[in-house]
N, C-alpha and C positions, 0 to 999 in steps of 0.2 A: 283865526278865520276857519270856518267850517265849509268844506266842499260838499255840495249837495246836488243831486240830480232829481228832478221832479218828473215822475212818469205821468203823462197826461191820460185822462180817461179814454181818449180815442185810441191810444196805444194799447191800453188794457183790453179794450173791446176787440182790437185786431188780434191780440194774442189769444184771447178766449176763442175767437172764431177759428184761428189756426189750430188750436188744440182740439177743437170740435171736429175740424176736417181730418186731422191726423187720426183722431180716435175712430172716426167713421171708416177710414181706410183700413185701419188695423182690425176693426171688427169684421169688415167684409172679407179680409184675407184669412182671418182665423176661421170664420164660418165656412168659407170656401174649402179650406184645408180639412176641417172636421167633416163636412158633408161628403167630401171625396173619400175619406177614410171609411165612412159608413157605407157609401155606395159600392165600394170595391170589396167590402167584407162579405165573406160567405155566411150563410144563415142555415143552421141546422135546427137548433132549439131557440135561437134568438139571444142567448146569453153573451156571445162574443160581440155581436153588433151593438147590443144595448149597453155594453160596458165601456164604450168610448167616452172620454170626458176631456174637457178643456179646462185647465186650471192655471192660475198665476204661478210663476216659478216660486218654489219654496213653500207652497201651500199644501193643504191636505192631499192625500194620495189620489183620490178620484173614485169614480164609480166602478162597482163590481157586481155583476149579476151571477147568480149560481146557475150552473148547468141544469137543464131539465132532462128528464128521461125520454120525453117524447119529441119526435121531430115535428116542427111546426109546418102547417100547410099554408100559412100566411106570411110568406117571405117578405113581400113588399110592405105588408103591415108592420112587421118588425123593423124594417128599415125606416119607415116613416116615423115610428115611435122613437127610434134612435136619433133621427135627424132633429126631432123636437127637443130631445134631451141635450144634444150638443149646442143647439141654438140657444136654449135656456142658459147653458153654461156661459156662452159668449156674452150674452146680455147681462147676466148676473155678475160676472167677474171683469167686465170691460175696463172699468176705472182702475181696479187694482192691477190688472195686467199692464196698463199704460204706466202706472205709478212704479211698479216693481221692475218694469223693463223686459217683460217677456212672459211667455206662456208655455205650457207643456200639454201636448196631446198624448193621452195614455189610454191603455186598455188593461184593466185589472181583472178580467174574467179568469177563472181558475185555470183555463186551458189556453190562455192567450199566447204563450210561447210556442206551443205545439201548432196552433192555427197559423201563427205568423211564420213559422218555419216552412209550412206547407204552401201558404199563399203569398208570402212576402208583402204583406199589407204595409208595414212600416217602411220598407225600402221603396215601395211604389209611391207612397206619399212623399217621402224625401225627394225622390227623383223628380216628381212633378212640381214640387214647390221649392226647388233649390234657388 
């Protein structure tokens, strides 16, 4: 005799809806976290703020912008551009982040460690989203 369980289509629909709701919550939390990192970042040339990226755990390293020689006069413009980049990351990698079980927020600008030591951006993000 074979033991069998049949999963009804209504159960499948409920599970799909639940996965969708969980995915939306994860996306919102990741986006909130990334936008906060961008918002608290200092802007000199824009390289640091534009180097924030959100990636699935274990995937490629992330975004890195080279430092520029000139100080930017458009600080808010650089932050808006960076916000668009991290929002794009969340949208692009959402399914993989859920599947792989996590994400990484990183900043790979050439001077990221120096900037973070001075402004404690990573610590501030961790403290806020604990």
